[in-house]
C-alpha positions in Angstrom: -15.6 -33.4 -1.4 -12.2 -34.7 -0.7 -10.8 -33.3 2.6 -7.8 -30.9 2.9 -5.3 -32.1 6.1 -4.5 -29.2 8.4 -1.3 -30.5 8.0 -1.2 -29.2 4.2 0.0 -25.2 4.4 -2.5 -23.0 3.2 -2.5 -19.0 2.5 -5.4 -16.4 1.9 -4.5 -13.5 -0.3 -4.3 -10.4 -0.6 -6.1 -8.8 1.6 -9.0 -7.9 0.1 -11.8 -9.1 2.8 -12.9 -8.1 5.8 -11.7 -10.5 7.5 -8.1 -11.3 8.9 -6.5 -14.4 7.3 -2.8 -15.8 7.9 -0.4 -17.2 5.4 1.5 -20.6 6.7 3.9 -21.0 3.8 7.7 -21.7 4.1 7.7 -25.8 2.0 9.6 -25.4 -1.2 9.5 -26.8 -4.4 11.3 -29.9 -5.0 10.4 -30.2 -8.1 10.2 -27.5 -10.9 6.7 -26.7 -11.5 5.1 -27.0 -14.1 2.4 -23.3 -14.8 -0.3 -24.3 -17.2 -2.8 -21.0 -16.5 -6.5 -20.8 -17.7 -8.8 -18.2 -18.8 -11.0 -16.9 -21.2 -9.8 -16.4 -24.7 -7.3 -12.9 -24.6 -7.6 -12.3 -20.8 -5.7 -8.9 -20.5 -3.9 -10.7 -17.7 -2.7 -13.7 -19.2 1.0 -11.0 -20.0 1.0 -10.8 -16.7 1.0 -13.7 -15.0 4.3 -14.0 -18.1 5.6 -11.3 -16.5 5.3 -12.3 -12.7 7.2 -15.6 -13.6 10.1 -13.8 -15.5 10.4 -11.9 -12.6 11.0 -14.7 -10.2 13.0 -16.6 -12.5 14.8 -13.4 -12.7 14.9 -12.4 -9.2 15.9 -16.5 -8.2 19.0 -16.1 -10.9 20.4 -12.4 -8.8 20.2 -14.0 -5.9 22.1 -17.4 -7.9 19.9 -20.0 -7.1 19.9 -22.9 -8.8 15.8 -23.3 -8.9 13.5 -22.0 -11.5 9.6 -21.7 -12.2 8.9 -24.1 -15.7 7.7 -22.8 -18.8 4.1 -21.0 -18.7 1.2 -22.7 -20.6 -1.8 -20.5 -21.3 -5.8 -23.1 -21.7 -8.6 -21.2 -23.2 -11.2 -22.7 -21.2 -14.5 -22.4 -18.1 -13.3 -21.0 -15.2 -14.4 -23.1 -12.3 -16.3 -19.5 -10.6 -18.4 -21.5 -8.0 -15.8 -23.4 -7.3 -12.9 -21.5 -7.2 -15.6 -18.9 -4.8 -16.4 -21.3 -2.8 -12.3 -22.8 -2.5 -11.6 -19.0 -1.3 -14.3 -18.9 1.3 -13.6 -21.8 2.5 -10.2 -20.8 3.2 -10.5 -17.3 4.9 -13.4 -18.7 7.1 -11.2 -21.9 8.3 -7.8 -20.8 8.0 -6.1 -23.4 10.2 -8.6 -26.3 9.6 -9.6 -28.9 7.0 -11.8 -27.6 3.5 -14.0 -29.2 1.3 -11.7 -29.0 -2.3 -14.4 -28.4 -5.0 -14.1 -31.7 -7.0 -14.0 -29.6 -10.3 -10.1 -28.2 -8.6 -9.3 -31.7 -7.1 -6.6 -32.3 -10.7 -5.6 -29.3 -11.9 -3.5 -29.5 -15.3 -0.1 -28.3 -13.6 2.2 -28.7 -11.2 1.4 -24.3 -10.3 -2.3 -23.8 -11.8 -3.7 -20.1 -11.8 -7.0 -19.7 -12.5 -8.1 -15.7 -13.8 -11.6 -15.4 -12.5 -14.3 -12.9 -13.1 -15.8 -12.9 -9.9 -15.4 -10.7 -6.7 -13.4 -13.8 -5.1 -11.0 -13.3 -2.7 -7.5 -13.8 -4.3 -6.1 -17.0 -3.0 -2.9 -19.4 -3.3 -3.2 -22.8 -2.0 -1.1 -26.3 -2.1 -4.2 -29.1 -2.0 -3.1 -32.2 -2.1 -0.7 -35.3 -1.8 1.0 -34.5 -5.3 1.8 -31.2 -4.2 0.7 -29.4 -6.6 -1.0 -25.9 -6.1 -3.5 -23.2 -7.7 -3.8 -19.4 -6.6 -6.9 -17.8 -7.5 -7.0 -14.0 -8.8 -9.6 -11.9 -8.9 -11.8 -10.6 -11.6 -9.9 -7.9 -13.2 -13.3 -5.9 -13.6 -13.4 -6.0 -9.5 -12.2 -3.7 -7.0 -9.2 -2.5 -6.5 -8.1 -5.2 -9.2 -9.0 -2.7 -12.1 -7.3 0.2 -10.6 -3.6 0.5 -12.8 -0.4 -1.9 -11.8 -2.8 -3.7 -9.0 -3.5 -6.9 -10.6 0.3 -7.3 -11.8 1.9 -6.9 -8.3 -1.4 -9.1 -7.1 -0.4 -12.1 -9.4 3.2 -11.7 -8.5 2.3 -11.7 -5.0 -0.1 -14.8 -5.3 3.2 -16.6 -7.0 5.7 -15.5 -4.1 3.2 -17.0 -1.8 3.5 -20.2 -4.0 7.4 -20.2 -3.8 7.1 -20.3 0.2 7.2 -16.5 1.2 5.3 -15.6 4.2 3.4 -11.4 4.1 5.5 -8.9 5.8 3.7 -5.9 7.3 6.1 -2.8 5.0 3.6 -1.8 2.8 5.9 -0.2 0.0 7.3 -4.1 -0.6 5.5 -6.8 -2.6 4.7 -9.6 0.0 2.7 -6.8 2.5 -0.5 -8.7 3.4 -2.3 -8.7 6.4 -2.1 -8.9 9.8 -0.7 -5.6 8.3 -3.2 -2.7 7.8 -1.8 -3.4 3.6 -4.3 -3.5 0.7 -4.2 -4.0 -2.8 -4.6 -0.9 -3.3 -1.9 0.2 -2.3 0.0 -1.4 -5.4 -2.1 1.4 -7.6 0.7 3.3 -10.3 0.4 5.2 -13.0 3.4 3.6 -13.9 3.8 0.3 -14.8 6.5 -1.4 -11.9 6.2 -4.3 -9.4 7.0 -3.7 -5.7 10.1 -5.1 -4.0 10.9 -8.0 -2.3 12.5 -7.2 1.0 16.1 -8.4 1.9 14.1 -10.9 4.7 12.4 -12.2 1.4 16.0 -12.6 -0.4 17.6 -13.8 2.2 14.2 -17.1 2.5 14.2 -17.3 -1.1 17.8 -18.3 -1.4 17.1 -20.5 1.7 14.6 -22.6 0.4 16.5 -22.7 -3.3 20.1 -22.2 -2.7 22.5 -22.5 -5.9 22.8 -26.3 -5.3 19.0 -26.8 -5.4 18.2 -30.2 -7.8 15.0 -31.8 -8.8 14.4 -34.6 -6.5 
């Protein structure tokens, strides 16, 4: 298995597990990343990934940023459930140390690859190779609390926010709240579809990373 250097930034997720983890991002993309979603056929969360990418691109446009996420491609193929669970556990157990990267996750098809799992794993985001690729692993849609209305929508958008470089905050009314604060994904529950807002600090940070004159290099 390939080792992940401690110089790489990585994160655990949305705080579904008992253990405490920390986001360590603040890294910006230097190119327009291709976005690939891998899932079973007709996974209802595919539309939520499209919605999340549209949200971030709309937010970047409102800020006057020159950066955008690339178009989304959907691939219907088996999700490497065991590998995603192993990587999720490794990130939780070793948030600052080297990680063992399962071979099936070493060469993702997109710059930003989203795996829509059916497993009881902790959703995560993590860059893991020297080509600056990034993967997002999303907990199974039938596993609490992602089976609650509106939760999966915000968890997916939250994780892509980490892929853009944003870190956790401690405000439970906002999208990027997460551990070590007391935020939990169940707080995203809503009978009406809605995305939780960003903080002013989130918006400021996005524009710092992706200014109006941002160009791919």
